[in-house]
ROSEGU-627738 format. One line per 5 residues: number of its first residue (from 1); their letters; for each residue x, y negated, z negated of N, C-alpha, C. Coordinates in steps of 0.05 Angstrom, whole numbers. Example, Ala and Ser with C-alpha at 12.3 -4.5 7.8 and 13.67 -1.06 7.14 Angstrom:
BEGIN
1) as) 264 114 -156 246 90 -156 264 66 -156 | 257 45 -142 273 21 -143 258 -1 -157
END
This chain:
BEGIN
1) mklsi) 1238 -1439 -2499 1227 -1423 -2475 1244 -1427 -2447 | 1242 -1408 -2430 1248 -1421 -2404 1231 -1409 -2386 | 1227 -1424 -2363 1213 -1416 -2338 1230 -1415 -2317 | 1232 -1388 -2304 1244 -1384 -2278 1230 -1398 -2250 | 1235 -1414 -2233 1226 -1417 -2211 1238 -1405 -2188
6) vipvy) 1225 -1384 -2181 1236 -1370 -2155 1226 -1384 -2130 | 1245 -1393 -2112 1241 -1404 -2089 1250 -1387 -2066 | 1236 -1372 -2052 1246 -1355 -2028 1248 -1380 -2001 | 1269 -1373 -1987 1273 -1407 -1963 1283 -1389 -1943 | 1279 -1401 -1919 1282 -1383 -1894 1277 -1409 -1875
11) neqdt) 1304 -1416 -1858 1302 -1441 -1844 1285 -1469 -1853 | 1295 -1476 -1882 1278 -1499 -1887 1294 -1527 -1889 | 1306 -1532 -1873 1336 -1550 -1873 1315 -1576 -1875 | 1295 -1584 -1866 1281 -1607 -1865 1267 -1611 -1890 | 1261 -1589 -1907 1245 -1598 -1926 1258 -1594 -1956
16) ilell) 1275 -1572 -1955 1289 -1556 -1984 1295 -1577 -1997 | 1305 -1598 -1990 1319 -1621 -2015 1299 -1632 -2024 | 1276 -1643 -2011 1250 -1652 -2019 1241 -1637 -2036 | 1233 -1614 -2039 1225 -1596 -2049 1242 -1589 -2081 | 1271 -1587 -2079 1282 -1586 -2099 1279 -1609 -2116
21) nevkk) 1281 -1631 -2104 1276 -1660 -2126 1251 -1655 -2133 | 1225 -1652 -2121 1201 -1649 -2142 1203 -1633 -2154 | 1215 -1608 -2162 1221 -1588 -2177 1234 -1596 -2200 | 1249 -1616 -2194 1278 -1620 -2214 1256 -1638 -2230 | 1237 -1660 -2224 1226 -1678 -2239 1203 -1669 -2252
26) vdlge) 1193 -1646 -2248 1175 -1641 -2264 1184 -1632 -2294 | 1166 -1645 -2318 1177 -1645 -2342 1149 -1626 -2352 | 1163 -1604 -2365 1150 -1583 -2386 1158 -1589 -2416 | 1159 -1615 -2427 1169 -1615 -2449 1195 -1601 -2457 | 1182 -1577 -2474 1208 -1559 -2497 1217 -1541 -2473
31) iekei) 1202 -1535 -2446 1210 -1511 -2436 1231 -1517 -2415 | 1245 -1497 -2412 1276 -1505 -2401 1272 -1489 -2365 | 1281 -1503 -2350 1269 -1492 -2324 1301 -1484 -2308 | 1295 -1467 -2299 1315 -1443 -2284 1311 -1447 -2257 | 1317 -1454 -2239 1318 -1462 -2207 1338 -1435 -2197
36) viidd) 1314 -1417 -2179 1328 -1386 -2173 1324 -1398 -2144 | 1337 -1398 -2126 1340 -1398 -2099 1348 -1376 -2087 | 1330 -1361 -2065 1342 -1337 -2049 1345 -1346 -2023 | 1361 -1355 -2007 1361 -1355 -1983 1364 -1330 -1964 | 1341 -1330 -1946 1334 -1301 -1932 1345 -1302 -1908
41) gstdr) 1372 -1308 -1904 1390 -1307 -1880 1379 -1327 -1860 | 1383 -1354 -1871 1377 -1376 -1851 1397 -1379 -1830 | 1381 -1391 -1809 1398 -1397 -1785 1403 -1421 -1782 | 1385 -1441 -1790 1389 -1472 -1784 1412 -1479 -1803 | 1412 -1504 -1814 1427 -1516 -1834 1417 -1515 -1857
46) trdvl) 1398 -1495 -1867 1390 -1491 -1898 1417 -1484 -1910 | 1433 -1464 -1901 1452 -1458 -1919 1471 -1481 -1928 | 1475 -1494 -1906 1495 -1522 -1910 1488 -1539 -1932 | 1459 -1538 -1928 1443 -1560 -1955 1456 -1539 -1972 | 1444 -1521 -1982 1446 -1511 -2000 1473 -1506 -2015
51) sglds) 1493 -1505 -2004 1516 -1507 -2009 1530 -1534 -2024 | 1509 -1554 -2023 1514 -1576 -2033 1507 -1582 -2062 | 1495 -1561 -2063 1474 -1570 -2096 1492 -1565 -2122 | 1486 -1571 -2145 1507 -1574 -2167 1495 -1544 -2180 | 1515 -1545 -2199 1516 -1512 -2213 1487 -1515 -2232
56) sfrvf) 1466 -1528 -2231 1439 -1531 -2244 1414 -1513 -2229 | 1425 -1503 -2205 1418 -1486 -2188 1432 -1460 -2179 | 1409 -1440 -2182 1419 -1410 -2178 1421 -1406 -2149 | 1437 -1403 -2133 1429 -1399 -2105 1444 -1365 -2100 | 1425 -1356 -2088 1435 -1328 -2073 1425 -1326 -2046
61) lqprn) 1443 -1317 -2034 1446 -1312 -2002 1446 -1279 -1994 | 1421 -1278 -1985 1417 -1253 -1972 1433 -1253 -1949 | 1434 -1224 -1945 1461 -1220 -1923 1445 -1215 -1892 | 1422 -1220 -1893 1410 -1220 -1864 1379 -1226 -1870 | 1367 -1239 -1853 1335 -1245 -1856 1319 -1217 -1856
66) qgkga) 1307 -1214 -1883 1292 -1188 -1891 1262 -1197 -1891 | 1254 -1221 -1891 1228 -1227 -1903 1225 -1244 -1929 | 1195 -1251 -1928 1194 -1262 -1955 1195 -1245 -1981 | 1183 -1226 -1976 1180 -1208 -1994 1206 -1197 -2009 | 1223 -1192 -1992 1250 -1191 -1999 1265 -1204 -2015
71) avrrg) 1263 -1231 -2010 1274 -1250 -2026 1263 -1258 -2053 | 1230 -1253 -2052 1219 -1249 -2078 1225 -1229 -2096 | 1232 -1213 -2080 1240 -1181 -2098 1266 -1195 -2102 | 1290 -1203 -2103 1312 -1211 -2108 1304 -1233 -2137 | 1287 -1254 -2127 1275 -1269 -2148 1275 -1258 -2178
76) fmeas) 1254 -1244 -2173 1244 -1228 -2190 1275 -1208 -2206 | 1290 -1198 -2192 1317 -1187 -2206 1333 -1207 -2214 | 1337 -1229 -2206 1351 -1251 -2216 1346 -1268 -2238 | 1316 -1265 -2242 1307 -1295 -2256 1311 -1285 -2290 | 1309 -1299 -2310 1320 -1291 -2335 1297 -1304 -2353
81) gdfli) 1280 -1321 -2344 1265 -1334 -2358 1240 -1322 -2373 | 1233 -1331 -2391 1203 -1320 -2405 1182 -1318 -2387 | 1180 -1339 -2370 1156 -1340 -2353 1171 -1346 -2323 | 1153 -1334 -2304 1165 -1336 -2279 1146 -1350 -2252 | 1151 -1365 -2239 1128 -1377 -2213 1148 -1378 -2192
86) iqdad) 1128 -1371 -2174 1143 -1368 -2143 1133 -1394 -2128 | 1150 -1406 -2112 1149 -1428 -2109 1157 -1430 -2077 | 1140 -1429 -2057 1151 -1435 -2028 1162 -1465 -2019 | 1179 -1458 -2001 1199 -1486 -1997 1186 -1510 -1975 | 1164 -1506 -1970 1156 -1516 -1951 1135 -1543 -1957
91) leynp) 1137 -1549 -1983 1121 -1570 -1991 1089 -1563 -1993 | 1081 -1545 -1986 1049 -1539 -1982 1034 -1541 -2013 | 1055 -1531 -2031 1047 -1530 -2062 1062 -1550 -2075 | 1042 -1561 -2092 1055 -1590 -2110 1063 -1572 -2145 | 1088 -1576 -2148 1107 -1569 -2171 1092 -1586 -2192
96) qeyge) 1078 -1602 -2192 1069 -1618 -2216 1049 -1602 -2229 | 1042 -1579 -2219 1018 -1574 -2222 1025 -1543 -2240 | 1061 -1540 -2244 1065 -1519 -2262 1051 -1517 -2295 | 1047 -1539 -2299 1036 -1542 -2328 1011 -1526 -2331 | 993 -1533 -2304 969 -1523 -2310 967 -1492 -2302
101) mlrpi) 987 -1485 -2295 997 -1449 -2282 1001 -1439 -2309 | 1013 -1449 -2327 1023 -1436 -2343 1005 -1438 -2370 | 986 -1459 -2372 966 -1461 -2395 962 -1436 -2399 | 946 -1419 -2387 932 -1398 -2395 950 -1372 -2412 | 983 -1376 -2399 998 -1354 -2410 1000 -1370 -2434
106) ldnra) 1011 -1394 -2438 1024 -1400 -2465 1003 -1403 -2481 | 975 -1405 -2480 959 -1398 -2496 948 -1369 -2506 | 965 -1353 -2500 967 -1327 -2501 932 -1316 -2488 | 929 -1323 -2466 899 -1310 -2460 906 -1302 -2425 | 930 -1302 -2418 939 -1285 -2388 971 -1278 -2395
111) dvvyg) 967 -1256 -2377 999 -1248 -2373 1008 -1258 -2341 | 988 -1262 -2321 984 -1266 -2300 965 -1291 -2289 | 977 -1313 -2279 963 -1337 -2268 964 -1339 -2237 | 936 -1344 -2227 936 -1346 -2196 930 -1373 -2189 | 937 -1393 -2175 934 -1412 -2164 920 -1415 -2139
116) srfvs) 893 -1418 -2148 877 -1413 -2123 873 -1439 -2109 | 870 -1442 -2082 862 -1460 -2063 835 -1464 -2060 | 815 -1445 -2066 790 -1449 -2064 772 -1448 -2089 | 782 -1460 -2111 765 -1463 -2134 772 -1492 -2140 | 781 -1509 -2130 791 -1534 -2135 778 -1564 -2124
121) skphr) 775 -1586 -2136 769 -1605 -2127 788 -1623 -2122 | 816 -1616 -2123 838 -1627 -2117 842 -1631 -2086 | 859 -1653 -2085 862 -1653 -2056 870 -1631 -2036 | 859 -1625 -2013 870 -1605 -1995 872 -1616 -1970 | 894 -1612 -1955 894 -1614 -1926 871 -1592 -1907
126) vfyfw) 860 -1603 -1887 848 -1584 -1882 863 -1562 -1858 | 854 -1537 -1860 870 -1521 -1847 857 -1504 -1831 | 870 -1488 -1816 856 -1467 -1793 839 -1450 -1802 | 812 -1457 -1787 791 -1435 -1804 799 -1417 -1792 | 812 -1404 -1773 814 -1368 -1776 836 -1360 -1797
131) hylgn) 853 -1381 -1806 871 -1371 -1829 849 -1369 -1851 | 835 -1392 -1853 816 -1392 -1880 793 -1367 -1881 | 787 -1355 -1855 766 -1333 -1856 786 -1306 -1863 | 808 -1305 -1856 828 -1285 -1854 833 -1281 -1883 | 839 -1299 -1898 847 -1303 -1922 819 -1291 -1939
136) kmltl) 797 -1304 -1936 771 -1294 -1951 764 -1266 -1945 | 775 -1253 -1919 766 -1228 -1913 791 -1209 -1936 | 816 -1214 -1930 832 -1206 -1949 832 -1204 -1975 | 827 -1228 -1981 813 -1223 -2015 797 -1210 -2021 | 775 -1207 -2000 745 -1195 -2006 761 -1164 -2009
141) msnml) 773 -1153 -1988 780 -1125 -1990 797 -1113 -2008 | 820 -1137 -2017 831 -1131 -2042 813 -1128 -2065 | 795 -1144 -2071 781 -1141 -2094 765 -1119 -2095 | 749 -1108 -2070 737 -1083 -2064 755 -1061 -2080 | 789 -1058 -2076 799 -1039 -2081 817 -1037 -2109
146) snltl) 819 -1066 -2115 826 -1072 -2143 810 -1077 -2164 | 778 -1076 -2161 767 -1081 -2181 769 -1115 -2189 | 781 -1133 -2175 787 -1155 -2182 766 -1178 -2168 | 762 -1199 -2183 741 -1225 -2170 760 -1248 -2171 | 785 -1245 -2154 800 -1266 -2143 789 -1290 -2121
151) tdmet) 791 -1311 -2120 783 -1326 -2096 810 -1327 -2073 | 831 -1326 -2084 855 -1332 -2064 875 -1312 -2071 | 877 -1287 -2060 895 -1266 -2062 918 -1279 -2048 | 920 -1284 -2034 939 -1294 -2010 959 -1320 -2022 | 949 -1329 -2040 965 -1359 -2053 990 -1353 -2058
156) cykaf) 1007 -1375 -2053 1040 -1365 -2063 1040 -1373 -2090 | 1028 -1392 -2104 1032 -1398 -2136 1018 -1380 -2154 | 1037 -1359 -2162 1030 -1340 -2181 1047 -1340 -2203 | 1041 -1345 -2229 1055 -1345 -2251 1057 -1321 -2268 | 1077 -1311 -2282 1074 -1287 -2293 1091 -1290 -2321
161) nrrav) 1085 -1276 -2340 1100 -1274 -2364 1120 -1258 -2367 | 1139 -1250 -2380 1163 -1231 -2383 1150 -1201 -2376 | 1134 -1196 -2398 1123 -1172 -2390 1115 -1163 -2364 | 1101 -1175 -2354 1094 -1180 -2321 1109 -1169 -2302 | 1138 -1201 -2309 1160 -1195 -2294 1170 -1167 -2291
166) dflkg) 1175 -1158 -2322 1197 -1135 -2324 1174 -1110 -2309 | 1154 -1101 -2310 1134 -1086 -2301 1136 -1085 -2268 | 1133 -1114 -2258 1134 -1116 -2225 1166 -1112 -2213 | 1185 -1116 -2224 1211 -1122 -2217 1217 -1095 -2209 | 1214 -1070 -2220 1216 -1045 -2211 1201 -1032 -2196
171) rltsd) 1186 -1044 -2185 1159 -1029 -2173 1159 -1042 -2151 | 1160 -1066 -2137 1159 -1077 -2112 1177 -1071 -2092 | 1164 -1069 -2070 1177 -1052 -2045 1176 -1075 -2026 | 1158 -1089 -2022 1148 -1110 -1992 1167 -1122 -1982 | 1175 -1121 -1953 1194 -1137 -1948 1185 -1167 -1942
176) rfgie) 1165 -1158 -1927 1149 -1191 -1911 1124 -1199 -1928 | 1107 -1208 -1910 1080 -1219 -1933 1060 -1198 -1947 | 1067 -1170 -1937 1058 -1146 -1953 1063 -1155 -1980 | 1083 -1173 -1994 1085 -1179 -2018 1062 -1189 -2036 | 1041 -1205 -2027 1024 -1216 -2038 1004 -1191 -2044
181) peita) 989 -1179 -2019 973 -1156 -2032 989 -1142 -2051 | 1013 -1131 -2051 1023 -1105 -2069 1026 -1118 -2101 | 1034 -1145 -2099 1034 -1158 -2126 1008 -1157 -2135 | 986 -1164 -2121 954 -1157 -2134 954 -1134 -2138 | 959 -1106 -2126 954 -1085 -2129 969 -1074 -2154
186) lvaqg) 988 -1085 -2162 1007 -1077 -2179 994 -1085 -2211 | 988 -1120 -2208 975 -1128 -2233 948 -1117 -2237 | 937 -1103 -2219 912 -1093 -2233 915 -1065 -2233 | 933 -1049 -2229 939 -1020 -2239 951 -1028 -2266 | 966 -1052 -2269 980 -1050 -2298 955 -1061 -2316
191) rfriy) 939 -1062 -2302 913 -1073 -2327 923 -1105 -2345 | 937 -1120 -2330 946 -1148 -2337 920 -1166 -2337 | 924 -1186 -2358 902 -1206 -2362 908 -1219 -2337 | 890 -1230 -2315 895 -1248 -2296 876 -1273 -2298 | 885 -1294 -2293 875 -1319 -2295 871 -1332 -2271
196) evgis) 854 -1349 -2260 858 -1362 -2236 855 -1397 -2246 | 875 -1419 -2233 867 -1437 -2237 868 -1454 -2209 | 853 -1480 -2207 851 -1487 -2183 877 -1507 -2176 | 883 -1507 -2155 910 -1523 -2147 903 -1543 -2122 | 920 -1558 -2115 921 -1576 -2089 933 -1557 -2069
201) ysgrt) 932 -1568 -2044 939 -1552 -2022 951 -1573 -1998 | 975 -1576 -1987 980 -1584 -1959 985 -1566 -1940 | 967 -1555 -1929 982 -1533 -1914 993 -1546 -1884 | 1016 -1533 -1871 1033 -1545 -1850 1015 -1530 -1825 | 1020 -1541 -1805 1012 -1528 -1775 1038 -1516 -1768
206) ysegk) 1038 -1499 -1748 1059 -1483 -1738 1079 -1501 -1730 | 1071 -1532 -1714 1091 -1545 -1705 1110 -1556 -1725 | 1093 -1556 -1751 1109 -1565 -1772 1126 -1546 -1794 | 1126 -1516 -1776 1141 -1495 -1788 1129 -1471 -1797 | 1102 -1473 -1803 1084 -1452 -1815 1102 -1427 -1796
211) kinwk) 1105 -1404 -1816 1115 -1382 -1806 1099 -1356 -1803 | 1070 -1358 -1823 1057 -1331 -1826 1036 -1329 -1796 | 1036 -1308 -1790 1018 -1308 -1763 999 -1284 -1759 | 980 -1280 -1743 961 -1263 -1741 965 -1240 -1741 | 994 -1228 -1736 1007 -1200 -1736 1003 -1202 -1767
216) dgvaa) 1014 -1216 -1783 1017 -1211 -1810 987 -1208 -1826 | 979 -1222 -1818 943 -1221 -1836 939 -1186 -1824 | 936 -1182 -1799 929 -1149 -1791 944 -1134 -1807 | 978 -1135 -1811 988 -1118 -1833 975 -1120 -1859 | 968 -1141 -1865 954 -1145 -1895 934 -1127 -1902
221) fwyii) 923 -1119 -1884 894 -1102 -1885 914 -1076 -1889 | 931 -1065 -1876 946 -1041 -1882 953 -1041 -1913 | 969 -1062 -1917 979 -1065 -1946 968 -1053 -1968 | 938 -1074 -1965 920 -1071 -1979 909 -1044 -1988 | 904 -1028 -1973 896 -999 -1971 918 -986 -1984
226) rfnlw) 943 -989 -1974 963 -977 -1979 972 -977 -2012 | 966 -1001 -2021 981 -1010 -2045 964 -1004 -2069 | 931 -1004 -2061 911 -996 -2075 905 -969 -2082 | 906 -955 -2056 897 -928 -2053 924 -902 -2059 | 941 -911 -2048 971 -894 -2056 991 -908 -2075
231) k) 980 -906 -2102 995 -915 -2122 1025 -912 -2127
END
């Protein structure tokens, strides 16, 4: 069995090597790891760092910056594993939790697993109130239209079995952060078995490189309506 770890990257020269080292250290027993890195047109030294990686990493360079969604979509197309996990490159999420994310899938209870930052007793860095409130509002609206009971629709950590990957890769269209509500709408429409597991979270500040902003939050409301009502 093989797990594809899809890592969208944009201007992460300060964190990408540390993140990749953490991913490499993850021991999943008999499950092989395929690390798929999609650089989304970085303008700092990220591409120089990636050029020095060995052949155990699969690196793909987008011709220009298109957004996280475009990088994730490319990752879905390139991934060849039996399972797939999306991993941000900013060290906010802990790769040592892959096993917990995969467990419901390996036990054949789930097709899709969301790593929730809000149902866990694990360590969390205290982060912005307005981000927290916005996330709650977006998740509530998404749940109302998709008829799900998620607690963290906007989480980066999402795991999929191969059937879910194949279903999504031909249907995803978002270029930017609309990818999160789009994935949720599609897995709900596809009637996949969805589980949540609690995860830890080490959020970044804007000075530390956080990229999502209030405009992305406003746009997410439109994406939720669009992807749930215009299937």
